[in-house]
N, C-alpha and C positions, 0 to 999 in steps of 0.2 A: 663596399672596401672600407669605407670610412669607419664604421661600426667595429669592423673588424681589426682596425689599426692597421691595414694596408696601405701604407704612404705609397708605394709604386703603382699600385693598380686605383688608388684615389686620384695621384697625380695624373696618369693616363687618361682615366674618365673625364676630368674636369677639363684636359686638354682636348679630348673629343667633343665636349659638350661647347668649349669655347669655338672649337672651328665650325661646328655644326651653326651654333648662334650666329657667327661671323657670316656664313655663307646665307642663312634666312635672313638678314637684314635687321639682328637685332644687336646691334655692337655694344650699348650698354651691358647686357647679359654677357655677352663674348668676354668683355672685357673683365667681368666681375669673376667668371669662371677662370681665366688665365691667370689673374692676381691671385686666386685662391691656389693655382695650382705652383707659382712659382716658388714660395717660399718652402713648400714640402718638397720640390724637386732639388734645389740648391743647395740646400745645407747637407743632404744625402749623396752630395757629388752626382746627381742623376743628369749628365749632359743633355741627354735625349728629353728628357720632360723638361728642364729648364729651356733647353734651346726651342721647344715647340711652343713653351707660355712666350719664350719673348718675340718669338716669329709673329705670334698673334696678335701681342700687345703692340709690336711696329707695325704691322698690317693696320691696325685700328688707328694708331698714330697718325700715319701716312693718309689713312681715308679722311678725316677730320684737320688735317692740315697742319698738323704739330711734328714738323718735319724733322727737328732736332732729336725729338725723343725716339721717332721713326728710326733714325739714321743708328742711333744709338743701341736700340733694342735688337735691330735687324744686324747688325753689326756684330754684334755680341753673338745672338744666333748662330750666325755664319761662321764664327769662330769655333763655336761648341760643333757644329755639324762637320765640320772638317777633321 
């Protein structure tokens, strides 16, 4: 998807990769994938892709005790999902 310049599919793939890495116990790799997805999704107005990336980042922040960042990212994700 990245080689083809398909930002939507790249965002989708990165979000799936981030979720899988989060579930498999590799949070640093999950953060990398979600952090890559966010700037692809947000400028295109991709609410779904942005919300998923923010949810992953928020869950990672919560898991590491960074509750301010977790609240910010999860709140924004929730607004976009509504």
